[in-house]
PyMOL Python script that loads the backbone (N, CA, C, O; Angstrom):
from pymol import cmd

cmd.read_pdbstr("""\
ATOM      1  N   MET A   1       7.669-199.138  39.421  1.00  0.00           N
ATOM      2  CA  MET A   1       7.857-199.805  38.149  1.00  0.00           C
ATOM      3  C   MET A   1       8.389-198.793  37.137  1.00  0.00           C
ATOM      4  O   MET A   1       7.837-197.703  36.992  1.00  0.00           O
ATOM      5  N   GLU A   2       9.426-199.148  36.463  1.00  0.00           N
ATOM      6  CA  GLU A   2      10.054-198.260  35.497  1.00  0.00           C
ATOM      7  C   GLU A   2       9.300-198.305  34.173  1.00  0.00           C
ATOM      8  O   GLU A   2       8.947-199.379  33.687  1.00  0.00           O
ATOM      9  N   SER A   3       9.057-197.132  33.595  1.00  0.00           N
ATOM     10  CA  SER A   3       8.352-197.097  32.311  1.00  0.00           C
ATOM     11  C   SER A   3       9.273-197.577  31.198  1.00  0.00           C
ATOM     12  O   SER A   3      10.491-197.416  31.269  1.00  0.00           O
ATOM     13  N   THR A   4       8.678-198.164  30.179  1.00  0.00           N
ATOM     14  CA  THR A   4       9.442-198.693  29.058  1.00  0.00           C
ATOM     15  C   THR A   4       9.381-197.720  27.898  1.00  0.00           C
ATOM     16  O   THR A   4       8.302-197.251  27.536  1.00  0.00           O
ATOM     17  N   ARG A   5      10.510-197.417  27.321  1.00  0.00           N
ATOM     18  CA  ARG A   5      10.588-196.531  26.173  1.00  0.00           C
ATOM     19  C   ARG A   5      10.479-197.377  24.914  1.00  0.00           C
ATOM     20  O   ARG A   5      11.155-198.396  24.780  1.00  0.00           O
ATOM     21  N   HIS A   6       9.630-196.951  23.997  1.00  0.00           N
ATOM     22  CA  HIS A   6       9.410-197.721  22.782  1.00  0.00           C
ATOM     23  C   HIS A   6      10.294-197.281  21.629  1.00  0.00           C
ATOM     24  O   HIS A   6      10.332-197.945  20.594  1.00  0.00           O
ATOM     25  N   ASN A   7      11.000-196.181  21.788  1.00  0.00           N
ATOM     26  CA  ASN A   7      11.891-195.701  20.736  1.00  0.00           C
ATOM     27  C   ASN A   7      13.335-196.042  21.092  1.00  0.00           C
ATOM     28  O   ASN A   7      13.712-196.063  22.264  1.00  0.00           O
ATOM     29  N   LEU A   8      14.121-196.301  20.080  1.00  0.00           N
ATOM     30  CA  LEU A   8      15.543-196.494  20.265  1.00  0.00           C
ATOM     31  C   LEU A   8      16.161-195.147  20.617  1.00  0.00           C
ATOM     32  O   LEU A   8      15.870-194.154  19.949  1.00  0.00           O
ATOM     33  N   ARG A   9      16.988-195.080  21.622  1.00  0.00           N
ATOM     34  CA  ARG A   9      17.625-193.833  22.028  1.00  0.00           C
ATOM     35  C   ARG A   9      19.127-194.075  22.107  1.00  0.00           C
ATOM     36  O   ARG A   9      19.583-195.018  22.753  1.00  0.00           O
ATOM     37  N   ILE A  10      19.881-193.217  21.447  1.00  0.00           N
ATOM     38  CA  ILE A  10      21.330-193.338  21.408  1.00  0.00           C
ATOM     39  C   ILE A  10      21.933-192.129  22.097  1.00  0.00           C
ATOM     40  O   ILE A  10      21.640-190.988  21.737  1.00  0.00           O
ATOM     41  N   LYS A  11      22.772-192.381  23.084  1.00  0.00           N
ATOM     42  CA  LYS A  11      23.484-191.274  23.722  1.00  0.00           C
ATOM     43  C   LYS A  11      24.638-190.876  22.817  1.00  0.00           C
ATOM     44  O   LYS A  11      25.248-191.718  22.159  1.00  0.00           O
ATOM     45  N   GLY A  12      24.921-189.612  22.793  1.00  0.00           N
ATOM     46  CA  GLY A  12      25.980-189.133  21.925  1.00  0.00           C
ATOM     47  C   GLY A  12      26.773-188.038  22.585  1.00  0.00           C
ATOM     48  O   GLY A  12      26.363-187.486  23.607  1.00  0.00           O
ATOM     49  N   ASP A  13      27.874-187.734  22.019  1.00  0.00           N
ATOM     50  CA  ASP A  13      28.689-186.623  22.504  1.00  0.00           C
ATOM     51  C   ASP A  13      29.426-186.028  21.316  1.00  0.00           C
ATOM     52  O   ASP A  13      30.563-185.574  21.443  1.00  0.00           O
ATOM     53  N   SER A  14      28.773-186.033  20.164  1.00  0.00           N
ATOM     54  CA  SER A  14      29.433-185.560  18.960  1.00  0.00           C
ATOM     55  C   SER A  14      28.922-184.186  18.554  1.00  0.00           C
ATOM     56  O   SER A  14      27.862-183.739  18.992  1.00  0.00           O
ATOM     57  N   HIS A  15      29.684-183.549  17.727  1.00  0.00           N
ATOM     58  CA  HIS A  15      29.343-182.223  17.230  1.00  0.00           C
ATOM     59  C   HIS A  15      28.192-182.325  16.239  1.00  0.00           C
ATOM     60  O   HIS A  15      28.116-183.276  15.462  1.00  0.00           O
ATOM     61  N   CYS A  16      27.301-181.346  16.269  1.00  0.00           N
ATOM     62  CA  CYS A  16      26.210-181.270  15.298  1.00  0.00           C
ATOM     63  C   CYS A  16      25.900-179.807  15.046  1.00  0.00           C
ATOM     64  O   CYS A  16      26.402-178.925  15.741  1.00  0.00           O
ATOM     65  N   LEU A  17      25.077-179.562  14.056  1.00  0.00           N
ATOM     66  CA  LEU A  17      24.653-178.207  13.721  1.00  0.00           C
ATOM     67  C   LEU A  17      23.141-178.129  13.780  1.00  0.00           C
ATOM     68  O   LEU A  17      22.450-179.037  13.318  1.00  0.00           O
ATOM     69  N   LEU A  18      22.628-177.054  14.342  1.00  0.00           N
ATOM     70  CA  LEU A  18      21.192-176.799  14.346  1.00  0.00           C
ATOM     71  C   LEU A  18      20.958-175.529  13.541  1.00  0.00           C
ATOM     72  O   LEU A  18      21.505-174.473  13.859  1.00  0.00           O
ATOM     73  N   THR A  19      20.147-175.637  12.501  1.00  0.00           N
ATOM     74  CA  THR A  19      19.808-174.479  11.691  1.00  0.00           C
ATOM     75  C   THR A  19      18.347-174.141  11.940  1.00  0.00           C
ATOM     76  O   THR A  19      17.456-174.964  11.728  1.00  0.00           O
ATOM     77  N   SER A  20      18.119-172.916  12.393  1.00  0.00           N
ATOM     78  CA  SER A  20      16.762-172.479  12.704  1.00  0.00           C
ATOM     79  C   SER A  20      16.017-172.151  11.416  1.00  0.00           C
ATOM     80  O   SER A  20      16.619-172.048  10.347  1.00  0.00           O
ATOM     81  N   GLY A  21      14.714-171.991  11.529  1.00  0.00           N
ATOM     82  CA  GLY A  21      13.893-171.670  10.371  1.00  0.00           C
ATOM     83  C   GLY A  21      14.260-170.353   9.723  1.00  0.00           C
ATOM     84  O   GLY A  21      13.994-170.157   8.537  1.00  0.00           O
ATOM     85  N   ASN A  22      14.874-169.432  10.484  1.00  0.00           N
ATOM     86  CA  ASN A  22      15.284-168.154   9.903  1.00  0.00           C
ATOM     87  C   ASN A  22      16.723-168.167   9.399  1.00  0.00           C
ATOM     88  O   ASN A  22      17.279-167.116   9.079  1.00  0.00           O
ATOM     89  N   GLY A  23      17.331-169.360   9.327  1.00  0.00           N
ATOM     90  CA  GLY A  23      18.640-169.513   8.696  1.00  0.00           C
ATOM     91  C   GLY A  23      19.851-169.375   9.591  1.00  0.00           C
ATOM     92  O   GLY A  23      20.976-169.466   9.100  1.00  0.00           O
ATOM     93  N   ILE A  24      19.673-169.161  10.880  1.00  0.00           N
ATOM     94  CA  ILE A  24      20.810-169.055  11.798  1.00  0.00           C
ATOM     95  C   ILE A  24      21.281-170.455  12.161  1.00  0.00           C
ATOM     96  O   ILE A  24      20.473-171.307  12.531  1.00  0.00           O
ATOM     97  N   THR A  25      22.595-170.699  12.057  1.00  0.00           N
ATOM     98  CA  THR A  25      23.168-172.007  12.364  1.00  0.00           C
ATOM     99  C   THR A  25      23.926-171.935  13.682  1.00  0.00           C
ATOM    100  O   THR A  25      24.737-171.035  13.899  1.00  0.00           O
ATOM    101  N   TYR A  26      23.646-172.904  14.564  1.00  0.00           N
ATOM    102  CA  TYR A  26      24.284-172.994  15.873  1.00  0.00           C
ATOM    103  C   TYR A  26      25.146-174.243  15.924  1.00  0.00           C
ATOM    104  O   TYR A  26      24.715-175.311  15.489  1.00  0.00           O
ATOM    105  N   HIS A  27      26.352-174.124  16.448  1.00  0.00           N
ATOM    106  CA  HIS A  27      27.198-175.282  16.712  1.00  0.00           C
ATOM    107  C   HIS A  27      26.732-175.874  18.029  1.00  0.00           C
ATOM    108  O   HIS A  27      26.538-175.153  19.008  1.00  0.00           O
ATOM    109  N   ALA A  28      26.553-177.189  18.050  1.00  0.00           N
ATOM    110  CA  ALA A  28      25.966-177.830  19.218  1.00  0.00           C
ATOM    111  C   ALA A  28      26.642-179.168  19.499  1.00  0.00           C
ATOM    112  O   ALA A  28      27.479-179.639  18.729  1.00  0.00           O
ATOM    113  N   ARG A  29      26.253-179.768  20.629  1.00  0.00           N
ATOM    114  CA  ARG A  29      26.723-181.095  21.011  1.00  0.00           C
ATOM    115  C   ARG A  29      25.498-181.981  21.152  1.00  0.00           C
ATOM    116  O   ARG A  29      24.544-181.630  21.847  1.00  0.00           O
ATOM    117  N   LEU A  30      25.528-183.120  20.495  1.00  0.00           N
ATOM    118  CA  LEU A  30      24.432-184.074  20.571  1.00  0.00           C
ATOM    119  C   LEU A  30      24.436-184.743  21.937  1.00  0.00           C
ATOM    120  O   LEU A  30      25.435-185.347  22.327  1.00  0.00           O
ATOM    121  N   VAL A  31      23.331-184.642  22.667  1.00  0.00           N
ATOM    122  CA  VAL A  31      23.200-185.304  23.959  1.00  0.00           C
ATOM    123  C   VAL A  31      22.651-186.706  23.753  1.00  0.00           C
ATOM    124  O   VAL A  31      23.212-187.676  24.263  1.00  0.00           O
ATOM    125  N   ASN A  32      21.543-186.820  22.998  1.00  0.00           N
ATOM    126  CA  ASN A  32      21.034-188.133  22.611  1.00  0.00           C
ATOM    127  C   ASN A  32      20.155-188.003  21.383  1.00  0.00           C
ATOM    128  O   ASN A  32      19.683-186.918  21.044  1.00  0.00           O
ATOM    129  N   LEU A  33      19.946-189.131  20.726  1.00  0.00           N
ATOM    130  CA  LEU A  33      19.209-189.185  19.473  1.00  0.00           C
ATOM    131  C   LEU A  33      18.301-190.399  19.510  1.00  0.00           C
ATOM    132  O   LEU A  33      18.725-191.488  19.898  1.00  0.00           O
ATOM    133  N   SER A  34      17.053-190.213  19.107  1.00  0.00           N
ATOM    134  CA  SER A  34      16.122-191.333  19.027  1.00  0.00           C
ATOM    135  C   SER A  34      15.381-191.245  17.702  1.00  0.00           C
ATOM    136  O   SER A  34      15.572-190.303  16.933  1.00  0.00           O
ATOM    137  N   LEU A  35      14.541-192.227  17.445  1.00  0.00           N
ATOM    138  CA  LEU A  35      13.751-192.197  16.217  1.00  0.00           C
ATOM    139  C   LEU A  35      12.768-191.031  16.220  1.00  0.00           C
ATOM    140  O   LEU A  35      12.385-190.542  15.157  1.00  0.00           O
ATOM    141  N   GLY A  36      12.358-190.584  17.399  1.00  0.00           N
ATOM    142  CA  GLY A  36      11.368-189.523  17.501  1.00  0.00           C
ATOM    143  C   GLY A  36      11.929-188.129  17.656  1.00  0.00           C
ATOM    144  O   GLY A  36      11.198-187.151  17.500  1.00  0.00           O
ATOM    145  N   GLY A  37      13.223-188.014  17.962  1.00  0.00           N
ATOM    146  CA  GLY A  37      13.777-186.683  18.158  1.00  0.00           C
ATOM    147  C   GLY A  37      15.194-186.698  18.677  1.00  0.00           C
ATOM    148  O   GLY A  37      15.863-187.731  18.687  1.00  0.00           O
ATOM    149  N   ALA A  38      15.637-185.530  19.109  1.00  0.00           N
ATOM    150  CA  ALA A  38      17.010-185.384  19.599  1.00  0.00           C
ATOM    151  C   ALA A  38      17.039-184.353  20.709  1.00  0.00           C
ATOM    152  O   ALA A  38      16.180-183.476  20.800  1.00  0.00           O
ATOM    153  N   LEU A  39      18.044-184.486  21.544  1.00  0.00           N
ATOM    154  CA  LEU A  39      18.321-183.505  22.582  1.00  0.00           C
ATOM    155  C   LEU A  39      19.735-183.025  22.334  1.00  0.00           C
ATOM    156  O   LEU A  39      20.667-183.824  22.251  1.00  0.00           O
ATOM    157  N   ILE A  40      19.892-181.703  22.216  1.00  0.00           N
ATOM    158  CA  ILE A  40      21.218-181.155  21.949  1.00  0.00           C
ATOM    159  C   ILE A  40      21.534-180.068  22.957  1.00  0.00           C
ATOM    160  O   ILE A  40      20.643-179.490  23.579  1.00  0.00           O
ATOM    161  N   GLU A  41      22.823-179.804  23.102  1.00  0.00           N
ATOM    162  CA  GLU A  41      23.281-178.761  24.016  1.00  0.00           C
ATOM    163  C   GLU A  41      23.956-177.671  23.192  1.00  0.00           C
ATOM    164  O   GLU A  41      24.831-177.943  22.370  1.00  0.00           O
ATOM    165  N   ILE A  42      23.537-176.445  23.428  1.00  0.00           N
ATOM    166  CA  ILE A  42      24.117-175.288  22.747  1.00  0.00           C
ATOM    167  C   ILE A  42      24.546-174.301  23.816  1.00  0.00           C
ATOM    168  O   ILE A  42      23.742-173.912  24.664  1.00  0.00           O
ATOM    169  N   ASN A  43      25.803-173.896  23.783  1.00  0.00           N
ATOM    170  CA  ASN A  43      26.262-172.864  24.707  1.00  0.00           C
ATOM    171  C   ASN A  43      25.798-171.508  24.188  1.00  0.00           C
ATOM    172  O   ASN A  43      25.893-171.228  22.993  1.00  0.00           O
ATOM    173  N   ASN A  44      25.309-170.691  25.067  1.00  0.00           N
ATOM    174  CA  ASN A  44      24.889-169.328  24.730  1.00  0.00           C
ATOM    175  C   ASN A  44      23.819-169.287  23.651  1.00  0.00           C
ATOM    176  O   ASN A  44      24.040-168.725  22.578  1.00  0.00           O
ATOM    177  N   ILE A  45      22.665-169.877  23.927  1.00  0.00           N
ATOM    178  CA  ILE A  45      21.549-169.793  22.989  1.00  0.00           C
ATOM    179  C   ILE A  45      21.132-168.334  22.887  1.00  0.00           C
ATOM    180  O   ILE A  45      20.911-167.651  23.888  1.00  0.00           O
ATOM    181  N   PHE A  46      21.033-167.887  21.656  1.00  0.00           N
ATOM    182  CA  PHE A  46      20.621-166.511  21.430  1.00  0.00           C
ATOM    183  C   PHE A  46      19.113-166.455  21.234  1.00  0.00           C
ATOM    184  O   PHE A  46      18.438-167.478  21.350  1.00  0.00           O
ATOM    185  N   HIS A  47      18.592-165.313  20.947  1.00  0.00           N
ATOM    186  CA  HIS A  47      17.151-165.119  20.864  1.00  0.00           C
ATOM    187  C   HIS A  47      16.550-165.621  19.561  1.00  0.00           C
ATOM    188  O   HIS A  47      15.367-165.376  19.322  1.00  0.00           O
ATOM    189  N   GLY A  48      17.295-166.310  18.706  1.00  0.00           N
ATOM    190  CA  GLY A  48      16.784-166.764  17.423  1.00  0.00           C
ATOM    191  C   GLY A  48      16.001-168.060  17.457  1.00  0.00           C
ATOM    192  O   GLY A  48      15.433-168.451  16.437  1.00  0.00           O
ATOM    193  N   LEU A  49      15.951-168.742  18.594  1.00  0.00           N
ATOM    194  CA  LEU A  49      15.229-170.009  18.699  1.00  0.00           C
ATOM    195  C   LEU A  49      13.970-169.836  19.539  1.00  0.00           C
ATOM    196  O   LEU A  49      13.975-169.151  20.562  1.00  0.00           O
ATOM    197  N   HIS A  50      12.880-170.477  19.081  1.00  0.00           N
ATOM    198  CA  HIS A  50      11.602-170.384  19.785  1.00  0.00           C
ATOM    199  C   HIS A  50      10.904-171.730  19.734  1.00  0.00           C
ATOM    200  O   HIS A  50      11.096-172.504  18.796  1.00  0.00           O
ATOM    201  N   LEU A  51      10.095-172.007  20.745  1.00  0.00           N
ATOM    202  CA  LEU A  51       9.296-173.232  20.739  1.00  0.00           C
ATOM    203  C   LEU A  51       8.403-173.267  19.502  1.00  0.00           C
ATOM    204  O   LEU A  51       7.892-172.236  19.064  1.00  0.00           O
ATOM    205  N   GLU A  52       8.225-174.444  18.956  1.00  0.00           N
ATOM    206  CA  GLU A  52       7.391-174.715  17.774  1.00  0.00           C
ATOM    207  C   GLU A  52       8.003-174.243  16.462  1.00  0.00           C
ATOM    208  O   GLU A  52       7.374-174.379  15.413  1.00  0.00           O
ATOM    209  N   ASP A  53       9.232-173.684  16.495  1.00  0.00           N
ATOM    210  CA  ASP A  53       9.921-173.321  15.252  1.00  0.00           C
ATOM    211  C   ASP A  53      10.394-174.578  14.542  1.00  0.00           C
ATOM    212  O   ASP A  53      10.797-175.542  15.194  1.00  0.00           O
ATOM    213  N   THR A  54      10.353-174.583  13.228  1.00  0.00           N
ATOM    214  CA  THR A  54      10.952-175.679  12.475  1.00  0.00           C
ATOM    215  C   THR A  54      12.462-175.480  12.470  1.00  0.00           C
ATOM    216  O   THR A  54      12.951-174.358  12.595  1.00  0.00           O
ATOM    217  N   CYS A  55      13.187-176.573  12.325  1.00  0.00           N
ATOM    218  CA  CYS A  55      14.643-176.503  12.330  1.00  0.00           C
ATOM    219  C   CYS A  55      15.201-177.699  11.570  1.00  0.00           C
ATOM    220  O   CYS A  55      14.474-178.622  11.206  1.00  0.00           O
ATOM    221  N   GLU A  56      16.500-177.658  11.343  1.00  0.00           N
ATOM    222  CA  GLU A  56      17.194-178.765  10.692  1.00  0.00           C
ATOM    223  C   GLU A  56      18.409-179.125  11.532  1.00  0.00           C
ATOM    224  O   GLU A  56      19.217-178.260  11.869  1.00  0.00           O
ATOM    225  N   LEU A  57      18.535-180.392  11.865  1.00  0.00           N
ATOM    226  CA  LEU A  57      19.660-180.902  12.640  1.00  0.00           C
ATOM    227  C   LEU A  57      20.588-181.653  11.704  1.00  0.00           C
ATOM    228  O   LEU A  57      20.159-182.576  11.011  1.00  0.00           O
ATOM    229  N   THR A  58      21.861-181.265  11.677  1.00  0.00           N
ATOM    230  CA  THR A  58      22.849-181.899  10.810  1.00  0.00           C
ATOM    231  C   THR A  58      23.862-182.634  11.667  1.00  0.00           C
ATOM    232  O   THR A  58      24.511-182.042  12.529  1.00  0.00           O
ATOM    233  N   LEU A  59      23.991-183.940  11.420  1.00  0.00           N
ATOM    234  CA  LEU A  59      24.965-184.773  12.122  1.00  0.00           C
ATOM    235  C   LEU A  59      26.074-185.133  11.161  1.00  0.00           C
ATOM    236  O   LEU A  59      25.812-185.515  10.020  1.00  0.00           O
ATOM    237  N   SER A  60      27.301-185.015  11.608  1.00  0.00           N
ATOM    238  CA  SER A  60      28.447-185.353  10.780  1.00  0.00           C
ATOM    239  C   SER A  60      29.605-185.739  11.673  1.00  0.00           C
ATOM    240  O   SER A  60      29.847-185.103  12.698  1.00  0.00           O
ATOM    241  N   GLU A  61      30.320-186.780  11.286  1.00  0.00           N
ATOM    242  CA  GLU A  61      31.469-187.194  12.097  1.00  0.00           C
ATOM    243  C   GLU A  61      32.619-186.209  11.992  1.00  0.00           C
ATOM    244  O   GLU A  61      33.300-185.934  12.979  1.00  0.00           O
ATOM    245  N   THR A  62      32.835-185.681  10.803  1.00  0.00           N
ATOM    246  CA  THR A  62      33.823-184.627  10.607  1.00  0.00           C
ATOM    247  C   THR A  62      33.220-183.595   9.657  1.00  0.00           C
ATOM    248  O   THR A  62      32.357-183.942   8.851  1.00  0.00           O
ATOM    249  N   PRO A  63      33.645-182.353   9.732  1.00  0.00           N
ATOM    250  CA  PRO A  63      33.005-181.294   8.951  1.00  0.00           C
ATOM    251  C   PRO A  63      33.022-181.502   7.434  1.00  0.00           C
ATOM    252  O   PRO A  63      32.123-181.005   6.755  1.00  0.00           O
ATOM    253  N   ASN A  64      33.992-182.208   6.881  1.00  0.00           N
ATOM    254  CA  ASN A  64      34.093-182.343   5.431  1.00  0.00           C
ATOM    255  C   ASN A  64      33.629-183.694   4.898  1.00  0.00           C
ATOM    256  O   ASN A  64      33.946-184.047   3.762  1.00  0.00           O
ATOM    257  N   THR A  65      32.886-184.452   5.696  1.00  0.00           N
ATOM    258  CA  THR A  65      32.418-185.750   5.250  1.00  0.00           C
ATOM    259  C   THR A  65      30.905-185.746   5.098  1.00  0.00           C
ATOM    260  O   THR A  65      30.245-184.739   5.354  1.00  0.00           O
ATOM    261  N   PHE A  66      30.370-186.872   4.684  1.00  0.00           N
ATOM    262  CA  PHE A  66      28.940-187.043   4.511  1.00  0.00           C
ATOM    263  C   PHE A  66      28.208-186.714   5.801  1.00  0.00           C
ATOM    264  O   PHE A  66      28.646-187.097   6.886  1.00  0.00           O
ATOM    265  N   SER A  67      27.105-186.010   5.684  1.00  0.00           N
ATOM    266  CA  SER A  67      26.332-185.668   6.870  1.00  0.00           C
ATOM    267  C   SER A  67      24.896-186.159   6.713  1.00  0.00           C
ATOM    268  O   SER A  67      24.423-186.390   5.600  1.00  0.00           O
ATOM    269  N   THR A  68      24.227-186.310   7.824  1.00  0.00           N
ATOM    270  CA  THR A  68      22.830-186.728   7.867  1.00  0.00           C
ATOM    271  C   THR A  68      22.018-185.566   8.396  1.00  0.00           C
ATOM    272  O   THR A  68      22.380-184.959   9.404  1.00  0.00           O
ATOM    273  N   LYS A  69      20.901-185.245   7.711  1.00  0.00           N
ATOM    274  CA  LYS A  69      20.066-184.120   8.118  1.00  0.00           C
ATOM    275  C   LYS A  69      18.679-184.608   8.504  1.00  0.00           C
ATOM    276  O   LYS A  69      18.095-185.476   7.855  1.00  0.00           O
ATOM    277  N   PHE A  70      18.170-184.018   9.586  1.00  0.00           N
ATOM    278  CA  PHE A  70      16.827-184.309  10.073  1.00  0.00           C
ATOM    279  C   PHE A  70      16.066-182.993  10.183  1.00  0.00           C
ATOM    280  O   PHE A  70      16.611-181.993  10.651  1.00  0.00           O
ATOM    281  N   THR A  71      14.822-182.995   9.755  1.00  0.00           N
ATOM    282  CA  THR A  71      13.964-181.828   9.911  1.00  0.00           C
ATOM    283  C   THR A  71      13.039-182.078  11.091  1.00  0.00           C
ATOM    284  O   THR A  71      12.506-183.175  11.250  1.00  0.00           O
ATOM    285  N   GLY A  72      12.853-181.058  11.914  1.00  0.00           N
ATOM    286  CA  GLY A  72      12.012-181.234  13.088  1.00  0.00           C
ATOM    287  C   GLY A  72      11.435-179.932  13.586  1.00  0.00           C
ATOM    288  O   GLY A  72      11.499-178.895  12.926  1.00  0.00           O
ATOM    289  N   VAL A  73      10.866-180.021  14.778  1.00  0.00           N
ATOM    290  CA  VAL A  73      10.253-178.888  15.449  1.00  0.00           C
ATOM    291  C   VAL A  73      10.847-178.784  16.853  1.00  0.00           C
ATOM    292  O   VAL A  73      11.026-179.798  17.529  1.00  0.00           O
ATOM    293  N   ILE A  74      11.149-177.575  17.288  1.00  0.00           N
ATOM    294  CA  ILE A  74      11.681-177.369  18.633  1.00  0.00           C
ATOM    295  C   ILE A  74      10.544-177.528  19.636  1.00  0.00           C
ATOM    296  O   ILE A  74       9.551-176.802  19.585  1.00  0.00           O
ATOM    297  N   VAL A  75      10.702-178.492  20.554  1.00  0.00           N
ATOM    298  CA  VAL A  75       9.659-178.776  21.541  1.00  0.00           C
ATOM    299  C   VAL A  75      10.123-178.525  22.978  1.00  0.00           C
ATOM    300  O   VAL A  75       9.316-178.551  23.907  1.00  0.00           O
ATOM    301  N   ARG A  76      11.402-178.287  23.155  1.00  0.00           N
ATOM    302  CA  ARG A  76      11.952-177.986  24.490  1.00  0.00           C
ATOM    303  C   ARG A  76      13.061-176.968  24.297  1.00  0.00           C
ATOM    304  O   ARG A  76      13.921-177.121  23.430  1.00  0.00           O
ATOM    305  N   LEU A  77      13.029-175.928  25.115  1.00  0.00           N
ATOM    306  CA  LEU A  77      14.026-174.871  24.992  1.00  0.00           C
ATOM    307  C   LEU A  77      14.356-174.360  26.385  1.00  0.00           C
ATOM    308  O   LEU A  77      13.541-173.709  27.039  1.00  0.00           O
ATOM    309  N   GLU A  78      15.576-174.670  26.825  1.00  0.00           N
ATOM    310  CA  GLU A  78      16.047-174.228  28.130  1.00  0.00           C
ATOM    311  C   GLU A  78      17.284-173.372  27.922  1.00  0.00           C
ATOM    312  O   GLU A  78      17.592-173.009  26.787  1.00  0.00           O
ATOM    313  N   SER A  79      17.996-173.045  28.980  1.00  0.00           N
ATOM    314  CA  SER A  79      19.127-172.127  28.865  1.00  0.00           C
ATOM    315  C   SER A  79      20.217-172.631  27.923  1.00  0.00           C
ATOM    316  O   SER A  79      20.834-171.835  27.216  1.00  0.00           O
ATOM    317  N   ASP A  80      20.463-173.930  27.903  1.00  0.00           N
ATOM    318  CA  ASP A  80      21.482-174.468  26.995  1.00  0.00           C
ATOM    319  C   ASP A  80      21.070-175.804  26.372  1.00  0.00           C
ATOM    320  O   ASP A  80      21.898-176.476  25.756  1.00  0.00           O
ATOM    321  N   ILE A  81      19.819-176.190  26.523  1.00  0.00           N
ATOM    322  CA  ILE A  81      19.317-177.469  26.005  1.00  0.00           C
ATOM    323  C   ILE A  81      18.170-177.210  25.029  1.00  0.00           C
ATOM    324  O   ILE A  81      17.275-176.410  25.302  1.00  0.00           O
ATOM    325  N   VAL A  82      18.211-177.897  23.894  1.00  0.00           N
ATOM    326  CA  VAL A  82      17.140-177.804  22.900  1.00  0.00           C
ATOM    327  C   VAL A  82      16.647-179.216  22.614  1.00  0.00           C
ATOM    328  O   VAL A  82      17.436-180.113  22.316  1.00  0.00           O
ATOM    329  N   GLY A  83      15.345-179.401  22.707  1.00  0.00           N
ATOM    330  CA  GLY A  83      14.716-180.671  22.352  1.00  0.00           C
ATOM    331  C   GLY A  83      14.034-180.533  21.007  1.00  0.00           C
ATOM    332  O   GLY A  83      13.300-179.574  20.768  1.00  0.00           O
ATOM    333  N   ILE A  84      14.276-181.493  20.131  1.00  0.00           N
ATOM    334  CA  ILE A  84      13.720-181.466  18.779  1.00  0.00           C
ATOM    335  C   ILE A  84      12.890-182.716  18.563  1.00  0.00           C
ATOM    336  O   ILE A  84      13.333-183.827  18.856  1.00  0.00           O
ATOM    337  N   SER A  85      11.699-182.532  18.055  1.00  0.00           N
ATOM    338  CA  SER A  85      10.841-183.668  17.715  1.00  0.00           C
ATOM    339  C   SER A  85      10.830-183.830  16.203  1.00  0.00           C
ATOM    340  O   SER A  85      10.572-182.881  15.461  1.00  0.00           O
ATOM    341  N   PHE A  86      11.115-185.059  15.759  1.00  0.00           N
ATOM    342  CA  PHE A  86      11.041-185.355  14.326  1.00  0.00           C
ATOM    343  C   PHE A  86       9.633-185.757  13.928  1.00  0.00           C
ATOM    344  O   PHE A  86       9.311-185.778  12.740  1.00  0.00           O
ATOM    345  N   THR A  87       8.788-186.077  14.900  1.00  0.00           N
ATOM    346  CA  THR A  87       7.437-186.570  14.608  1.00  0.00           C
ATOM    347  C   THR A  87       6.366-185.557  14.953  1.00  0.00           C
ATOM    348  O   THR A  87       5.183-185.848  14.781  1.00  0.00           O
ATOM    349  N   HIS A  88       6.723-184.401  15.423  1.00  0.00           N
ATOM    350  CA  HIS A  88       5.784-183.394  15.905  1.00  0.00           C
ATOM    351  C   HIS A  88       5.406-182.418  14.787  1.00  0.00           C
ATOM    352  O   HIS A  88       5.222-181.229  15.044  1.00  0.00           O
ATOM    353  N   GLN A  89       5.291-182.904  13.566  1.00  0.00           N
ATOM    354  CA  GLN A  89       5.023-182.007  12.432  1.00  0.00           C
ATOM    355  C   GLN A  89       3.642-182.143  11.909  1.00  0.00           C
ATOM    356  O   GLN A  89       3.271-181.454  10.958  1.00  0.00           O
TER     357      GLN A  89
END
""", "prot")
cmd.dss("prot")
cmd.show_as("cartoon", "prot")
cmd.util.cbc("prot")
cmd.orient("prot")
């Protein structure tokens, strides 16, 4: 039996920015977005990201247009994947 997800989840493939709590900004690709969080892909994650760090995710269709910002906590950190929880605060 397949489990049912209670949050809306949107798959994406658009550019986004992740800003860590220490002010470092990473260019990333949105993998998916839900009401509870996001999964993003970053090539060459450097040592500036850590589990449980606060961060800000910025979504924008083009760099010079209106953007949407979400504040969250890093809950998954792999070689090129970052999971962010918007409700884990």
